[in-house]
C-alpha positions in Angstrom: 91.5 -59.2 30.4 88.1 -58.7 28.9 86.8 -55.5 27.4 84.1 -53.4 28.9 80.6 -54.1 27.5 79.7 -50.4 27.4 81.2 -48.5 24.5 82.2 -44.9 24.7 79.1 -43.8 22.8 76.8 -45.5 25.3 78.6 -43.8 28.2 78.4 -40.5 26.5 74.6 -40.9 25.9 74.1 -41.9 29.5 75.9 -38.8 30.7 73.8 -36.5 28.5 70.6 -38.2 29.7 71.6 -37.7 33.4 72.6 -34.1 32.7 69.2 -33.4 31.1 67.4 -35.0 34.0 69.4 -33.0 36.5 68.7 -29.7 34.6 65.0 -30.6 34.6 65.0 -31.2 38.4 66.8 -27.8 38.9 64.2 -25.9 36.8 61.4 -27.6 38.7 62.9 -26.6 42.0 63.4 -23.0 40.8 59.8 -22.8 39.6 58.6 -24.1 43.0 60.7 -21.5 44.8 59.6 -18.6 42.7 55.9 -19.6 42.6 53.5 -16.8 43.6 50.6 -18.8 44.9 47.7 -17.1 46.5 47.8 -13.9 44.5 44.6 -11.9 44.8 42.2 -12.0 41.8 42.7 -8.3 41.0 46.5 -8.8 40.5 45.9 -11.5 38.0 43.6 -9.4 35.8 44.9 -7.8 32.6 43.1 -4.9 30.9 42.9 -3.7 27.3 43.4 0.1 26.8 41.8 2.2 24.1 44.6 1.4 21.7 44.2 -2.3 22.1 47.3 -2.8 24.3 47.4 -4.9 27.5 47.9 -3.0 30.8 47.6 -3.7 34.5 45.5 -0.7 35.3 41.8 -0.6 34.6 40.6 1.8 31.8 39.2 5.2 32.6 35.4 5.1 32.3 35.4 8.7 31.1 37.3 7.7 28.0 35.0 4.8 27.2 33.8 4.7 23.5 30.5 3.2 22.5 30.9 0.7 19.6 28.0 -0.6 17.5 28.9 -4.1 16.4 26.7 -3.8 13.3 29.1 -1.1 11.9 32.0 -3.5 11.8 32.9 -5.2 8.5 34.1 -8.7 9.0 34.1 -9.9 5.4 33.8 -8.8 1.8 30.9 -6.4 1.5 27.9 -7.6 -0.5 27.6 -6.2 -3.9 24.3 -4.4 -4.2 22.6 -4.8 -7.6 21.0 -1.6 -8.7 17.5 -1.8 -10.0 18.4 -0.5 -13.5 16.1 -0.9 -16.4 18.0 -2.7 -19.1 17.3 -3.4 -22.8 18.1 -6.3 -24.9 17.0 -8.7 -27.7 15.5 -12.2 -27.1 18.2 -14.5 -28.3 16.4 -17.8 -27.7 13.0 -18.6 -26.3 11.3 -22.0 -26.1 7.5 -21.5 -25.7 6.9 -25.2 -25.0 9.3 -25.3 -22.0 8.7 -21.7 -21.0 12.2 -20.3 -20.8 14.8 -18.5 -22.9 17.7 -16.1 -23.0 18.0 -12.3 -23.6 21.2 -10.8 -24.9 21.8 -7.6 -23.0 22.3 -4.6 -25.4 25.1 -3.0 -23.3 27.1 -5.9 -21.8 26.3 -8.5 -24.6 25.8 -11.1 -21.9 23.0 -13.7 -22.0 20.5 -13.4 -19.2 18.1 -16.3 -18.4 14.3 -15.5 -18.6 11.4 -17.6 -17.4 7.8 -17.4 -18.7 6.6 -16.4 -15.2 8.6 -13.1 -15.5 6.9 -12.0 -18.7 4.2 -9.3 -18.8 3.3 -10.4 -22.4 4.3 -13.2 -24.8 7.7 -12.8 -26.5 9.5 -14.6 -29.3 13.0 -14.6 -30.7 14.5 -11.3 -32.0 11.9 -9.2 -29.9 13.3 -6.1 -28.2 12.6 -6.1 -24.5 13.3 -4.1 -21.4 14.0 -6.0 -18.1 15.7 -5.8 -14.7 18.1 -8.4 -13.4 18.4 -10.3 -10.1 20.9 -12.9 -9.0 19.6 -16.5 -9.1 21.1 -19.8 -8.0 22.9 -20.3 -11.4 23.5 -16.7 -12.5 21.6 -13.6 -13.5 17.9 -13.8 -14.2 15.7 -11.3 -16.1 12.6 -10.1 -14.1 9.8 -7.8 -15.1 10.3 -8.4 -18.8 8.3 -6.0 -21.0 8.2 -6.2 -24.8 9.2 -2.9 -26.5 7.5 -1.7 -29.7 
């Protein structure tokens, strides 16, 4: 007598595979039997009520709210720089290259200044008044005036 070429494990795997196939066929038959084809378009629609919930009834036009999309915030609000006159001392200024830095008297931060933003020539250790604006690399001093 010879032994069977199929082991118990193989037989068990084959039974599971056939069982899954049969379950799949049964589910498919059930879906076909319960399919609701040919529903009218109105029955397929879903509506959103005033609270944002889905419903099968259309919303009441009397309760409609007008919404301005520009009022909606979708991100971090931009920080608006105030046009405040600041004072500071010229920390460094290169006349040959036309730029320098002003140390703000209040925040003690260095602010870049370009010769095009000067109303009169400045040099190091001069007291100046200025306004700031955001540039590509940081804050820039604009409308720089020398204080007496």
